[in-house]
C-alpha positions in Angstrom: 107.6 148.7 102.1 105.6 147.0 105.0 105.5 144.3 107.3 103.6 141.6 107.0 101.7 142.3 110.7 102.2 146.3 111.0 104.5 148.7 110.1 108.3 148.6 109.9 110.5 151.2 111.8 114.0 151.7 112.0 115.4 152.8 115.2 119.5 153.6 115.3 122.2 154.2 117.8 125.2 156.0 117.5 127.8 153.1 116.3 127.3 153.6 113.0 125.5 156.2 111.2 126.4 156.2 107.9 125.1 152.3 107.8 122.2 152.8 109.4 121.4 155.9 106.9 122.4 153.3 104.1 120.1 150.5 105.3 117.1 152.9 105.3 117.8 154.1 101.6 117.9 151.1 100.7 114.3 149.8 102.4 112.7 153.5 101.2 112.2 154.2 105.0 113.4 156.9 106.9 114.8 156.3 110.5 112.8 156.9 113.2 113.6 159.8 115.3 115.1 158.9 118.2 116.8 160.4 120.8 120.3 158.8 122.3 122.7 161.1 124.6 124.5 161.4 127.6 124.0 162.9 131.0 127.0 164.5 132.7 128.4 161.9 134.2 127.6 159.9 130.3 124.7 158.1 131.9 122.9 157.1 128.5 119.2 158.5 127.9 116.8 157.2 125.3 113.8 158.7 124.0 111.7 157.1 121.0 110.3 160.7 119.6 107.4 158.6 117.1 104.8 155.8 117.8 105.7 152.4 117.6 103.1 150.9 119.0 102.4 147.6 117.0 104.7 147.9 114.8 107.9 145.5 113.9 111.0 147.5 114.7 114.5 146.7 113.7 117.6 148.3 115.9 120.3 149.1 113.6 123.4 148.6 116.0 127.1 147.5 116.4 128.6 146.5 119.7 131.9 148.1 118.0 134.3 150.5 120.0 133.7 151.6 122.2 131.8 148.3 123.1 130.4 149.2 126.5 128.9 152.3 125.6 127.7 150.8 122.2 125.8 147.9 124.3 124.3 150.3 126.8 122.6 152.1 124.0 121.2 148.6 122.1 119.8 147.6 125.6 118.4 150.7 126.5 116.8 151.2 123.4 115.3 148.0 123.7 113.9 148.8 126.5 112.5 151.7 125.5 111.0 150.1 122.6 109.0 147.3 124.7 107.9 150.0 127.0 106.6 151.1 124.1 104.2 148.7 122.9 106.5 148.0 119.6 104.9 144.3 118.5 108.6 142.7 117.7 111.8 144.0 117.9 114.3 142.9 115.9 118.7 143.9 116.9 120.4 143.8 114.3 123.8 143.9 115.3 125.9 143.9 112.0 129.1 143.6 114.4 128.8 141.5 117.4 130.9 142.5 119.9 132.6 140.2 123.1 132.1 137.5 120.0 135.9 136.2 120.6 134.9 135.3 124.4 132.6 132.6 123.3 134.2 129.6 125.2 136.2 129.1 128.6 139.7 129.6 127.4 141.1 128.9 130.8 140.4 128.3 134.3 137.7 130.7 135.8 137.1 132.9 132.5 134.3 134.0 131.7 132.1 132.9 128.2 131.1 136.8 128.0 129.4 136.1 124.2 126.6 133.9 126.2 126.2 136.8 128.7 125.6 139.4 126.6 123.1 137.2 124.7 121.4 136.8 127.8 121.4 140.6 128.2 120.0 141.7 124.4 117.4 138.4 125.2 116.4 139.8 128.8 116.4 143.8 127.1 113.1 142.4 125.6 114.7 141.8 121.5 112.4 139.4 120.1 115.2 138.4 117.5 118.8 138.7 116.9 120.3 139.4 113.3 124.2 139.7 113.1 126.7 139.5 110.5 130.0 136.5 110.2 129.8 136.0 114.0 133.1 134.7 114.9 132.2 131.1 116.3 128.7 129.8 114.6 127.9 128.2 118.4 127.3 131.5 119.3 123.6 131.2 117.7 123.2 128.9 120.0 123.8 131.0 122.9 120.4 133.2 121.9 117.2 131.7 123.1 115.5 133.5 120.8 115.5 133.8 116.6 119.4 134.5 115.7 120.1 134.9 112.1 123.7 135.0 110.9 124.2 136.7 107.7 127.6 136.6 105.6 129.3 138.5 103.8 130.6 136.3 101.4 127.9 136.8 98.6 129.1 140.9 98.7 133.5 139.3 98.4 132.6 136.9 95.8 131.0 139.7 93.9 134.4 142.0 94.1 136.8 139.2 93.7 134.9 138.2 90.6 134.9 141.4 88.7 138.5 142.5 90.3 140.9 139.3 89.5 138.7 138.1 86.9 141.8 135.6 84.8 143.9 135.6 87.8 145.1 132.4 89.7 144.2 132.8 92.9 143.9 130.6 95.8 142.4 131.3 99.0 144.0 130.8 102.4 142.8 130.5 105.9 145.2 132.5 107.9 144.5 129.6 110.8 142.8 126.5 111.3 139.8 127.8 113.3 138.9 129.4 109.7 139.3 126.8 107.2 135.4 126.4 106.9 134.6 129.7 106.0 137.4 129.9 103.6 136.7 126.8 101.9 133.4 127.5 101.5 134.9 131.2 99.8 137.2 128.7 97.5 134.2 126.3 96.6 132.2 129.7 95.6 135.3 131.1 93.1 136.4 127.9 92.2 140.0 128.0 93.4 142.3 125.8 95.7 142.5 126.2 99.4 145.6 126.8 101.2 146.0 127.2 105.4 148.5 129.4 107.5 149.3 126.9 110.5 150.4 129.6 113.2 150.6 129.4 117.2 149.0 132.2 119.5 151.4 132.5 122.6 149.4 135.5 123.9 146.2 137.6 122.8 146.7 140.0 119.9 150.5 138.1 118.7 151.0 135.6 117.1 153.4 133.6 114.8 153.4 132.2 111.7 154.8 128.1 111.6 154.6 126.9 108.1 152.2 127.3 105.1 150.2 124.0 104.2 149.5 124.3 100.0 152.0 125.2 97.3 151.5 128.8 96.8 153.9 129.5 94.4 152.8 131.8 91.4 149.5 132.6 92.9 147.6 135.8 93.7 146.6 134.6 97.5 143.1 135.8 99.0 143.4 135.8 102.9 139.8 135.4 104.6 138.7 136.0 107.7 135.9 137.2 110.2 137.7 140.0 112.1 141.2 141.8 112.3 142.4 143.2 115.1 145.5 144.9 115.7 146.7 143.4 112.5 149.5 141.5 113.1 148.3 137.8 111.5 147.4 138.5 108.7 151.0 140.8 108.1 153.0 137.6 109.4 150.9 135.7 107.0 151.3 137.5 104.2 154.8 137.6 104.5 155.2 134.0 104.8 152.5 133.6 101.7 155.1 136.1 99.5 158.3 133.8 101.1 156.5 130.5 99.5 156.5 132.1 96.6 153.1 134.1 96.2 152.3 136.4 93.6 150.1 139.3 95.5 148.6 138.7 98.9 145.4 140.1 99.4 142.8 140.3 102.2 139.2 140.1 102.8 138.0 140.2 106.0 134.6 141.4 107.2 135.1 143.4 110.2 137.3 145.7 110.4 138.2 146.2 114.5 141.8 147.9 113.5 142.2 149.0 117.1 145.8 150.8 118.4 148.6 150.4 115.9 146.3 148.1 113.2 146.3 150.8 110.3 150.2 151.7 110.3 150.9 148.0 110.8 149.0 146.7 107.4 150.0 150.3 105.6 153.6 149.4 106.0 153.0 146.0 105.1 153.7 143.8 102.0 149.7 143.5 101.7 148.8 144.7 98.5 145.5 145.9 99.8 143.0 145.1 103.0 139.1 144.8 101.7 136.6 145.2 104.6 132.9 145.9 105.3 131.4 148.6 106.8 130.1 147.0 109.8 132.1 149.1 111.6 132.2 152.7 110.9 135.6 153.4 109.8 138.2 156.2 111.5 139.4 158.8 109.9 142.9 156.2 109.3 141.0 153.6 107.5 139.2 156.3 104.9 142.7 157.8 104.4 145.0 154.5 104.4 145.7 153.6 100.2 145.9 149.9 100.7 142.0 149.7 102.5 139.0 149.6 100.7 135.4 148.9 102.5 132.7 147.0 101.1 128.8 148.0 100.9 126.8 145.9 103.4 124.0 147.5 103.5 122.1 146.1 100.7 122.6 142.6 102.0 121.5 143.3 105.5 118.5 145.8 103.9 117.6 143.1 101.8 117.4 140.6 105.2 115.3 143.0 106.9 112.8 143.3 104.0 112.7 139.2 104.4 112.4 139.0 108.2 109.4 141.6 107.9 107.5 139.9 105.4 108.3 136.5 107.2 110.0 135.4 104.4 113.5 132.9 103.9 116.5 134.8 105.1 118.7 131.4 104.5 118.3 131.7 100.5 120.3 135.0 100.3 123.1 132.2 100.9 122.0 129.8 98.5 
């Protein structure tokens, strides 16, 4: 495969080597030889070991844990490519860290998602490609083109294969996720329910009410990020208390920090399905009720279309 103007080069950081290799395999391209290492004081050093002059370069790097390290890798790789005369640099960031800080939540607090967008832009990226942004307005934080891909086609395919003939109901775990849940419910032609919750502090939530009749339904919770897992566990308990048959969850980004995996394993959630946008830990891989969906084919197709100057949005029509 080649770009419309110049060759395609794929450069990977250290955030998710398995996903980077899978994307490269889908495109039939090798990863560009690159050194990304640390000095003794953990300062990051990058060296691009192949010629990228005039190339259409795609950097494959999520800003997942440790978020600051992976973000700095992305910025330094971008700078290295710009100084190596790459024709165009696209930052492919499957999981965009700091996305939950998309507004001033209180007085004298930052809008960190905007700051990160500025950093990526000023480092020299020409465009950004990401997956299921926490808030769509983050696209507007960039002064360069930003493509927000959706994992819904991958999830819809899996749901149809696994739940054919089941009496399903899509559930949004909070009011803020209703648009995302409604979109998926429309694709698989199911009703929609909403969890009314109140969050007293970050990482903690209490389910207040279930809006909708979930009795007798197999419920599918839909969200973009699972971090501590408390919201999903509480939501599953509330749905089952209201007569739901079983509860599954389809979440794009499995952050799963702290004791989240233990919480999910010991919960009444039948299964948690995540994508591999974030490299899974050993605990995630060994969890009996956590399963991962490959996102590489979707991202590879979007990269190919971007390189050929074709429509990306038509992937989700």
